[in-house]
N, C-alpha and C positions, 0 to 999 in steps of 0.2 A: 537871405542867401539866394542867388539866382538858381533857377531850376534848369537842369539839363533835360530839356523837353524830350519826351518819348511820345511821338504823335501816332494816333491811329485815325483812319478815315471813318467818317460817319456815313451811315447808309440810310436811304429813304426809299419810298415807293414813288415811281413816276409812271403814270398810266398803268398801274397795277403790277409793274415790274420793279424788283429790288435793284437799285442802282447806287453808285457812289455819289455822294454830295460834294460840292466844292468847299468842304469844311472838315477840320480836324480837331481833335481834342487831346490834350496831354494827359496821359493816365497817371502822371506823377503829381501835378499841381491843379489840374482841372481847367487850365486856360483853354479857351476855344479860339481857333484860328480860322477866319473866313477869308479866303484869298490870301493876300499878303498882310492882312490886318489881324491883330489878336485882341481878344476881349476877355477881361478878367472881372468876374462879378463877385463882390463880397457883400455882406449884409448892409454896408453903409455906402457903397460906391460902385460905380461901373467905370472901369479903366479901359479905355479904347486906344491906348498907346499915345496918340496925339492929344487927347483930351480926357479929362476925368470929371465925372459927376459925383459930387460929395454931398454930405448933409441930407441924406435921404430920409431923415426922420430918426427919432430916438429909438434904439432897440427896445423891444418889449422885454419885460422881466420874465425870465424863464425859471420854472421850478426845476428841481433836480430830476424829476421824472421826465419833464419836457426835454431837458438837455440830454438825458440818456437816450430818449427816443430819437433826437436829432443825430446823436453820435452813432446810434445803431443804423439809422438810415444812410448816413455818410459811409459807414463801414461796408454796408451791403452794396451801395453803388460802386465804391472803390473795388470791392472784390469782384463784382460783376464785370467791370471794365477790364480789370486785370485778367479775369477768366476769359473774356472775349478775346483779348490780345493774345493769350496763350493758345486758344483754339485756332485763331487765324494763322498763327505761326507754326502750329504743330498738327495740321490736318493729317499729315502722313502717319501720325501715331494712332489714329483711329482705325483699328483693324476691322470694324464692322460699320462703316458709314452707311447712312440711309438717306434717300432723297424724300422730301416732302411733296414733290411735284415733278413735272416733266423737266428734263435737263436739256436746255437749248445750247447748241454748239456755237451760235453767233458767228458763223463763218470761220470757226476754229476747227481743230482736228482731234481725232482720237489716235494717239500714238502708241503702237505696240512696242514693247521693249525687245530690241533685237540683241542687245549685249547682255544676255542672261548670264549671271555670274557663277552659277553652279549647275551641275548635272541634275536632270529630272526637275526642270523648272519650265514654266510656260507663262505667256502673257497674251490675253485676248478675250474673246467672248466665251464665257464659262457658265454652265448651268449645273444643277444638281439632279442626278437621275438615279434610277434603280437598276442595278446590274443583274443579269440573268445567269451569270457564271463567274468564276474567279477571273479577275483581271489585275494587271499591274500597270504602273505608270508607263505611258508610251504606246500602249496597245490600241489599235484601231477597232472601233465598235460600230455595229449597225443597229438600228431600232427594230426589234422584233414586235410587230404589231399584234401578233396573237397573244403573247405573254405580257405585252406592254413593258418590256424590259430591254436593256441594251446588252448585246452579246458580241463576242469576237467575230470580226468580219473576215471573209475569205473569198478570194476571186475565182471561185469555181461554180459551176451550175449543178453540182451534186446535191446541194441543199441551198435554200435561199439564205445566204449569209452576206448579202450585199444590198445596196451600196454602203460603203463605210461613210458615216456622217459625223463621227466624233472620235476623240482620243481620251482614254482613261487617264486621269491625273492622280489617282490614288490606288493603292492595293486594297481590293475589296473582294468579298466572297459573294456567292450566289444569294440574291435577295437583299444585299446591303446597298445603301445609298452612298453616292460619292460624286466627286466633281468630274465633269466632262468638258473638254475643249471643243467648241464648235468651229472656231476660226481664230487664227493667230499664230504667234511664233512659239516654238517648243524646242527644248534641248533634251536629248536623251541618247546617251552613247550606246546603250544596249540595242536600240531599235533603229537609230539613224546614222550609225557609224559609217555606212557605205555611201552616204550622200555628200556631194560636193556642191559648191556654189553653181547654180544654174541647172542642176540636174532636175529632170521631171520625175516626180515621185508617184509610183503606182501602188495600188493595193496588191499585196502578195497573193499568189495562187498556191503557195507551198505551206507557209506557216500561218495559222490563224492569228490575226491581230498585227501582222507585220507588214512592212513595205518593201518594195524593190525599186531599183533605178532603171530597169528595162521592162518594157511592157510584156505581160504574159502572152505566150504565143501558141499554147496547145489548144487543140479543139475542145470547145466547151468552156474555156477560160473567160473570165470577165476582165475587160480592160477599163479601169477607172483611174483617172488622174485625181490625186488627193492633195497635191501641193508641189512645191519646188524647193530645192536646196538653197540655203543661205550660205552655209559653210559646213565643214565637218561637224557632225552631230546636231546641226541646226537645220530645221526646215520651217517654211511658212506653210501651215496647214490651211487649205481652202478647198475642201472636197467638192468635186464636180458631181452634181446630182444626176447626170446622165452617164451612161456607160455603153459599151458594145460587147457582144459575145462572139468569140472566135468560132467560126463554123467548122 
């Protein structure tokens, strides 16, 4: 019966880098394809499509134990190939992927998700930090160097609570660790409902952890741009490390 080939690409190392080879293998029947030519190897022949080499010698007599070992090896190889195929097709299912080395972009790009499908979601550069007070999703935080914790930012000079350098992505209490967005897109109706496409977003001088769409203007206020609006409830967060104080 002819096989309905299910090809996967073979990988190899070229100058120390993993790269795709000009060869494929069918995970159903084991046929190898190099370029446009296919090669099928059996114990007694090598079939190269246009020609076949046969009578490669009488098969050796195998004991039951030998045959079982050969069958186990074949099963392991088949399972491994099928497993590799599944992993190649379902990388998205791995919720905790880890790199074994540096990731090279090869003139490609890192694409942040702008079409976030639900409220309180984000896409971008994210780290895990320790919070120094209670926070909820969408609140802006600054790094407190004294306590080595992240706390709610506020654009006033009454106390040093600026500049805002991250956004909390989880509800956490004082001393708890959680995720923090350093740069990227974020959707949060509670904190960004006043933002429209193109609006410049500033750190708020009124409510800790909040943003405003007009620069603070009172004496002693801090003016820090933290991003811009993409559309209602959406902003691109890219905090400016510099700021000015209103005299």
